[in-house]
C-alpha positions, 0 to 999 in steps of 0.5 A: 500500500502506498505511503502517504508521504509519496502522494505529492510527488509527481513524475513526468515520463517521456518515452521514445515513440517506439514499441520496445521503449514505450511498453516498459515506460508504461510499466514504470508509470503503473509501478510508480503510481502503485507506490502513490506517486502521481505520474504524467506520461507524455505521448502523441495521439496515435501512440496513446491509442496503442496503450489506451486499454491498459492505461484506461484500466490502470486509471479506472482502478484508481492509480494516479496516472495522467496522459499528456498528448502532444501533436507529433509534428511528422509533416513539419519534420519531413515524415509522412502524415501519421508517422509517430513511431519508429516502426512506422518510419518508412526508410532508414534515411528518414530516421534523422527526420524522426529525431527532428520531430522528437526535438520539436516536442520540447517547446510544447511540452515546456509550455504545458509544464507549468500547467501540470499540478502539482508541479512535476518533481522529476523527469524520467526520460528515455535516453534518446529524448536528449532534450529532456536534459535542458527541460530538467535544467530549466525547471530545476528538477532531477532528470533520470535516464531510462535506458532499455538495456541491462547492466551487462550491455551498458557496461560493455558499451561504456568500456568500448567508448572509453577503450576504443579497442574496436577501432584497432581491428578489422570488421571480422576480427574478434576482440575482448571487451576490457574491464568485464568480469568475464572474457567476452569477445565480439567482432566490429561487425556485431556492434550497434550503430553507435560504434558501427554506423553503416550508411546512417550518419547521425553523429551529432544526434548521438553525441547529444544523446551521450552528453545527456547520459553524462548529465543525468541524475541517475539511471533506471534499468529494467533488470534485477540485481540477482540476474547480473550482480557483478555487472550491476556492481561494476556499472555502479562503480563507473557511473556512480551509485544512482543506478536503480534496477527495478525490473523485470517490469513485465512481472508487474502485470499480474493478471492475464488481461494485463499480460495480453494487453501489454503492447499493441492489440493482439492479432489473435484471440487470447483464449484461442491461443491459450486453448491451443497451448493447453493441448500440448505437453509441458515444455514441448512448444517452440515460440518464435518471435523476432520483434516488432522492428525486425525487417527480414527479407522473405527468403530469410523468413522462408528459411526460418519457417522451413527450419521450424517445420524441419524440427518436427516440434510444435511451434508458434511463429509470429510473423510481423506485418509490413511491406513484405507480408503479402509476399510471405502470404503468397509463399505460405499459400503456394507451398501449403506451409500452413496445411503441412504444419496444421496441428503442430504449427500456429501462425500469428500474423501481427502482434502476439500476447507474448508475456501470456504465451511465454508464461504458459507451461507448454513453452519449452524454448523461445527463438528471439531476436534478443531485444532486451524486453523480449529477452527479459520476458524469456528470463521471467518465464524461466524458458531457455532461448535460441538467440538470433540477434540482428541489430542495435544492442542485440548481440550484447544481449545474446552474449549475456544469455549464452555466455554469462547466464548460460541459458541459451543457444545461438542460431549463428548470426555473425553480423548486424544487418542494418535497416534497409540493407537486408536485401544486400545481406540476403539469407544469413541464417539457414533452415538447418541452423534453425533446426539444429538450434531448436533441437539443442534447446528442446532435446534432453540430455544433461546439458539441456537439463542443466540449461533448463534448470538455470533458466527456471532458477532465474525465473524464480529469482526474477519473481522474488526481486519484484515481490519484496526483493531487490527491485521492490526495494530499489523502487522505494529507494528511488522514490525516497531519493526524489522525495529528499530532492523535492524537500531539499531547500537550496543551500543559498536560500537557507543561508539567506534565511539564516542571515535574515534571522541574525539581522532581525531587531527582535523575535516574536514568539507564540509562547508565554514566559511562565510556560518555559521561563528557563528557556526564554531566558537562555534564548534571549542570551544566545540571541542577544536581541529582543525576544517578545513572548506574546502567546498563546495567541489563540486565547485572543479569540474570546467568543465561541464563533471566533474560536470555531472560525479560526483556520479553515471552515470546520467540517462539522457543525459547531453546535453539533460538536458542542452539544455532543461534548455537553453530554459528557462528564468533565475531563472524560473525552480524549481529543485526537488530532494529528495536524493538517500535514500528517500523512499516515498510511491507512494501515497506521490510521486503522491501528490508531482508530482501533487503539482509541476504540480499545481504550474504552474512553470517549473520544473525538477523532479528527481524520485528515482528508486526502488521497487515501481518505476514501480508502479509510472511509471504506474500512470504517463502513465495512468494519462498522467502526462508527456503528461500534463506537456510536455514542462514545466516539465522534469522527470529524473528517476534514 
């Protein structure tokens, strides 16, 4: 249950408009809101539609989540109308235009910023939203970076930027990443575009992103400490201690509906999918999905399909819709692929409810592109993986899965296939390579059993991390850190206040000398200036009407209150009021109320109104508290 002290915190979340970056940011919003933090998610009209179902459910459940929709300036930036996400960008050449459109969101956001109530205390921005650094400076609040990677990958990239060891070798020559706890080798051809840009030249944008990383107050990571403890420790050393591993974020989606609605609307009925899986033995099905951004050529997709068919295993194959979907459909129909694999193959065209599928006991292996969201979802499900990295940081994730965690088998991909250059590379993974990798993951034997055991153990550790473990603790620590920042008075301001105190000709105190004579005398000595005790100032109110109207308007009719008190003997009533600023949690307030009841004394209990008053009111009604204490207890709400 959320602590009341978090209620005034307001986090502004700015995700990158890309499915793989947006999904975990929505999870972060829900997670923070479950801890009582107000969260505003910056989005655009078409992106809002993508996650509207899950956002609406969260808001309807009472979570303090808001959406701030900004018009995406696609046309002004030279993009097609309605192009609001990375996966909608028609060609690699237009990625610069997409970044330009992102930068154009800064001004409208800042215009809205001061209208947000309460004023945001913190920005969590995707690392690609580099301009958020300037916005945070302008409004003098911390900016936390969300990097959709793990600490292993982040440490690899940091060490490569520092050492530049990759610059001394050829494209295909292996080199060791320095400064890692394990011996990890790559070739230059496997590195992401930061080190291996291909034909896309956005060096100025990348440099701005790196500068923004260096200026961030801290980093939120979708990983958990038990998954990669040595790499978390090493990354904290090189970046400072403000690294919060709060994942796996997918595990905060507890019920099947949340799992199914995570991301785009599924292209298959969830019940049909689950019914199909229910018909298979535990650990017998291969799930093959290569991500929302993969752009494999039809010949390469055909090799994948034939490899799955040749494995003679039941499988689910998720085929991304796109420009080449029609060509693939023609092949499926012409060769009778769906007919040949009927009964043991399920094809999903478009978006799949991945978390729901992976968590089904029938899944025994996951053929993945090694995007970090998908990889971590495989870890959470305790499922061993067949790794087929394609671009971005995916080869780093493969090394973590295969070499460090030892829960995966590589399909044999050797180099990054740059977006829009797929035809140039042709078929890079054969059907035989797919079949062999599937066999190795799914077959028995001591090696396979050990791999499955390790995968299951990591799945259990992942659950413990979010259910009161390290990730749960890190969320609490993150909120507490920002709370301290929000409550911190600027050092110069404190000094000015102190200087003003010392320069004052005297001090007026709401106390009286007979109450604390020794302390009045000592305070006069240390002040060395005039001290006038003029209190208690409340006694200046002589009439009942003045006493009643002192402060806010009373939440109870004064005559009713006095009539209730008149009915009691002198000195028989306990008056309980913890002030206008106290923010006790409902469990603590319940304990307080039960204590008053257990005293068997007459009492007046003033319950402060606030964000949790509804929860307490519900308890009072359900438990019959007011009925039980009728006659001897008077509750004043407000």
